[in-house]
C-alpha positions, 0 to 999 in steps of 0.5 A: 652615552659612554664618553671616551678620548682617546719603573712600574709600580710594585706590590699591591699596586701591580697586577700581572696577567692571569696564569695558565689556569685563567688563560684569556682567550646577557642583558639589555643593550645599554647606551651608558655605563650607568645603564646598571646603577652601581647601587641596585636600589638607586634610581638611574639618573637621566642623561640631563642629570649626568650632564649637569653633574661635575664631570670626572675622567678615569685616566689610563696610561699605557707604557709605549717605549720606542724600542719595544711598543706593546702589541695592540690586542695585548694593550686593549686587553690590559686596559680592560683588565686595568679598569676591572681591577680599579672597580674592584679595588677596596680603595674604590669599593669601601665607603671609607676608601681613599678613592671611593668618593672620586669613583662614585662622583665619576659614575654619577656623571658621564663615564669618561676614560682617557688613555695617554701614553708614556715612556722612559722618565715620563712613565716613571713619574706617572708610576709614582702617582696613586694608581694600579699598574696592570701587566698583560700576557704579552708584557704591556703595562697599563696604569689606571688612576682614580678618577680626576676632575675633567679639567684638573689633571695631575701635571704628571699626566696632563703633559702626556700625549693622548692622540696618535697612539697607534699600535699593531699586532705582530701576529693575528690574534688567535680564537678566544677560548669558548669560556672566555669573556670576549669584548667584541669590537665593531668591525666597521669602525676605525679607531686608534689604539688609545680610543679602542683601549678606552672602548674596551674598558667601557665594555668590561665595566658594563659587563662587570656591572651586569654580573651578580656578586658571585659571578664577579667573585669568580671573575676576580678569583680567575684574575679577570681573564678576557679577550678583545677581538674584532667581531666577524662582520656577519656576526655583528648584527646578531651580537648587538641584538643579543641582549648583551651589554653594548657600548654606544660612544658619545662621539666626542672623538674619532667616531660618530655619536651613538656608534656601537663600539663594543659588545661585552660577551661574558659567558655568565651573561649569554644564557640569561633571558633577554630583556625586551 
């Protein structure tokens, strides 16, 4: 199962929301972000094997200034794009990249993501650590870092608060574009913004793993456009039974173990044959 808890960098470690050309708006359900092994030739590891492996966590930090907190939906979408950006970064994908082994070790165990918040000097210190800052369409800044051991966080991140990240949308999010990847949230679950950001990241990761190299390249070239929306209650059963990737939470925080939190609805996955 997927587990979660719930001045900016510049240059190559900074990414903005896709431009107008990439305006954000199918496969078997999986109860693990290791549902599709990163190495297609590898044998999927059992839950017991993943539990026995050293545990790592992917840290994300969202900038939340008192005077100008980010909108909730923009924060969720930016967190999801940050996860995709790190998964696709050469420092993580290349065998000699400085983040490669950490990402591999993280993927070999339980897939954990923890979202913390920072402002002012805290944010500036956090931005000095190796990582990638992604900026959302609404101005939300989220910095993602290479995985760290579960019990050995950098001190600059360990002191940041993880609970109580509550954000609101000033306006109801509009309908996503018909051709946009959408991460549908379970309408029956109440989650803090931090928890929901981690879940959105899980959904994006599952979708990424299900895509072919060509489909990944197309998403990358478009700037990873995506939308996060709460699913209509009447549509949720069909979404979870559609064969699209489904995130099931391990239940360490906020919600019951095994809860379906996100359906990753990428256009490239909608038309493939359902695997039974």
